[in-house]
C-alpha positions in Angstrom: 123.8 118.4 100.6 121.2 116.4 102.5 118.1 118.2 104.5 117.8 116.4 107.4 115.0 118.8 108.8 111.2 118.3 108.7 109.0 115.5 109.5 110.5 112.1 109.9 109.0 108.4 109.0 107.1 107.2 112.1 108.7 103.7 111.5 112.6 104.3 110.7 113.1 107.9 112.1 114.4 108.7 108.3 113.6 112.7 107.5 110.9 112.3 105.0 113.1 114.5 103.1 115.7 111.8 102.1 112.5 109.3 100.8 113.1 109.4 96.9 109.3 108.7 96.3 107.9 111.3 98.6 106.3 108.6 101.3 104.8 105.1 101.7 101.7 104.3 99.9 98.2 103.5 101.4 96.1 100.7 100.1 94.6 102.8 97.0 97.9 104.2 96.2 97.8 107.9 97.9 100.9 108.6 99.6 101.2 108.8 103.2 103.3 111.5 104.7 103.5 109.3 108.1 105.8 106.5 106.7 108.4 106.4 103.9 108.4 104.0 101.2 111.0 101.9 102.5 109.1 101.1 105.5 105.1 101.4 104.4 103.7 100.1 101.0 100.0 99.4 100.0 98.6 100.3 103.4 100.9 98.1 105.2 104.7 97.9 106.8 107.0 96.6 103.9 108.7 94.4 107.2 105.8 93.7 109.2 107.7 91.4 111.9 111.0 93.6 112.4 112.3 94.1 115.5 113.8 97.4 116.7 117.4 96.2 116.8 116.8 94.8 113.1 115.6 98.5 112.2 118.2 100.2 113.8 120.9 97.8 111.5 119.1 98.5 108.7 118.7 102.5 109.2 122.3 102.8 110.0 123.3 100.9 106.7 121.0 103.3 104.8 122.2 106.5 106.0 125.7 105.5 106.0 125.2 105.0 102.5 124.0 108.4 102.3 126.7 109.7 103.8 125.0 111.1 107.1 127.2 111.7 109.6 127.5 109.2 112.2 126.4 111.7 114.8 123.0 112.1 113.0 122.8 108.5 112.3 123.3 107.8 116.2 120.5 110.5 116.7 118.0 109.2 114.5 118.4 105.5 115.7 118.2 106.9 119.2 114.9 108.7 118.5 112.9 105.0 117.2 111.4 104.2 120.5 109.5 107.4 120.5 108.1 107.0 116.9 104.4 105.8 116.3 105.6 102.5 115.3 107.2 101.6 118.5 105.4 103.4 121.3 103.9 100.6 123.4 100.5 100.1 122.6 98.1 100.9 125.8 96.3 98.1 126.8 92.8 97.2 125.5 90.1 97.9 127.9 88.2 94.4 128.6 84.9 94.1 130.2 84.7 95.6 134.2 84.0 93.3 136.7 80.7 94.0 138.3 80.5 96.0 141.8 80.1 93.8 144.5 
């Protein structure tokens, strides 16, 4: 039986317990617990310009191949906007205008 609990990849939302490689890798080859091996390798995203709709399609296909229930697939893909990779980035602070 597949374990659906525990930490999830912060790019695709798939439980890290389903990653057969135990996580992605940093530049130095160490494993990261933040991203799975399908999303992150050698310190960078495997698909750096993938859109969220494209990621949802990839996740759907991968999880259905693993025989994950459609309800669980919907829950995982529904959580994508809250994951680190997809959260809106705060605007960078620019120089402040001088006071009059």
